[in-house]
N, C-alpha and C positions, 0 to 999 in steps of 0.2 A: 491758587494756581489755576490756569486754564483747565477746562474740562478735556484733557488729553486722554485718548483711549488707546492710541496705537503707539507702539514703541518706535522711537526714532532710529533705532539700530537695526531691528529685524522686521519691523512693520507688523508684528503680530498684535492682536488685541488682548494683550496680557499685562498692560501697564496699570500700575496702581500708584497712588500718591498718598502719603501719610502726613503731609504738612511739612516734613523736613526733606524728604527725598522721593523721587520717582523710581519705581522698581519694576522690571519686566521679569515675570516668572518663567518666560520661555527661554530667553538668552542670558538672563542674569544681569542685564544692563542696569546701572544705577546712575542717577543724576541727582546730585545734592543741591537743594535749594538753599544756598548759604546766604547769610546776611550780606547786604550791600553796604559799602562804606560811603558816607556822605559828610560834607563839611558845611558848617554855618559860621559866618563871620560877624562878630559884633564890632562894627566900626564905631569908635567912640571919640567924641570931642567934648572934653570936660564932662558934664553930666548928660550930654545928649547922645543918643544912639540913632544910627541910621537904619531905618526900617523901610522895607518896600511893601507895596500892595500888589498882591498876586493878580495877574491878568489872565489866568487860565486855571482850570481844575487840575488837581484837587484844591478845594478851598479858595476858589476865585473870590477876590474882593477882600480877603483877610490879610492881615499884616504878616510879614515874613522877614527873615534875615537873608542877606545875600548868601548864596552858596549853592551846592548841588552835589551830584554823585561824583565820586572819585573815579577817574578813568583807569584802564589797565596801564600798568607800568608808570604810574604817577604817584608821587608822595601826597600826603594830605596838604602840605604847605603849597605844593605846586597846584593842586586843585583849587585851593583858596585864591591863589593869584589868578589862575585862568578864569574861574567863575566871576570874580570881581571885575575882571576886564570884560568878559562876555556880557555880563548883566548891566554894568554901570560905566564901562569904559574908564575904569580907574586902574592905574598902575600902582602896585605896592612892592615894598621890599619884604620878601619872605622872611628875612632874618628878624623882622620886627613883630612877626606874628607871635602871639602868646597863647599856647594851648591851655584850655581851662578844664574841660571834662568831656566825657562821652555819655550819651543817653540813648538807649534803644528806642526805636520808633517803628511805625508802619507808614507806608506810602502807597495808597491805592491809585492805580493808574490803568485805565482801559481794561477793567475787569480782573486785574491781578493785584493782589496785596503784596507789596515788597516789604520784607523785613529789613530795616536799616539800622546801622549804628551811626548816629549823628555825632560828629566830632566838633566841638565848639572851640573857636579861636576868638581872641580879642585883638583888634588892631587899632591902636590909638593914633589919632591925627592931631597936628597942631592947629590946623585951620580947617573949617568946612570947605568943601570944594564943589566945583561944577560937576554935574552928573549928566551923562547921556544914557538914557534908558534903552534897554533891549525891550521894546514895546510889545513884542509878542508874549513875553513872559511877565513883564512888570508894568503896572498901570501908573505907578508914581513912586517916588522916593521921598521919605519924610524924616527930618531930624526931630526926634521926640525926647523930651527930658525923661531920663530913666525912671523917675518917680511918678510919671504920668502914663506909663505904659499900662494898658488894660489887658490883662492876661487873656481874657475871653475873646479879644480881638485878634489874637495870634493864631496862625493857621494850623500849627502842629503841636501835638501834646508834648513832644520832647522840648520844644521851645518854651512852652508854658512851664514845664518842670524846671528847665534851666533858669528862666527869669525869676521863678519863685526863690531860688537860692542866690542867684547873682544879685538881685536887688536888695538882699538883706546882708550881703557880705561887706 
């Protein structure tokens, strides 16, 4: 968490942070640093998986699954649909998303380590399709045979853990 010293409620310098919550001993303000929900989508065509290459930190240049954080008031399936459209200009049918599992992760961003719960979904397509990249976030998109995915090239530990199980199922 940021090196915050002053309480956002009473402005006193009595703010402490224990990794899970911020607490002000002056006014008793508590702010919980809860886990952020995120989605990752395995777009699958036969034995090929669509992976992207990150165009920004954290882990710029590494392989990644399309996805991102779930917004307020949004379901995980709605987040999958929104993220796939934002990143790849792909329209999907939410009803065809298949939930697979969740894995805890961390996401370091601008000096803050966010604890996340990554929800993994699979979306099977009949044909490969044209992709229009959101180039600020994604350098390229690649269809890779699932048996040729190199775990060490994946950006995040949750995705490496996921693929260790997914590739043997």
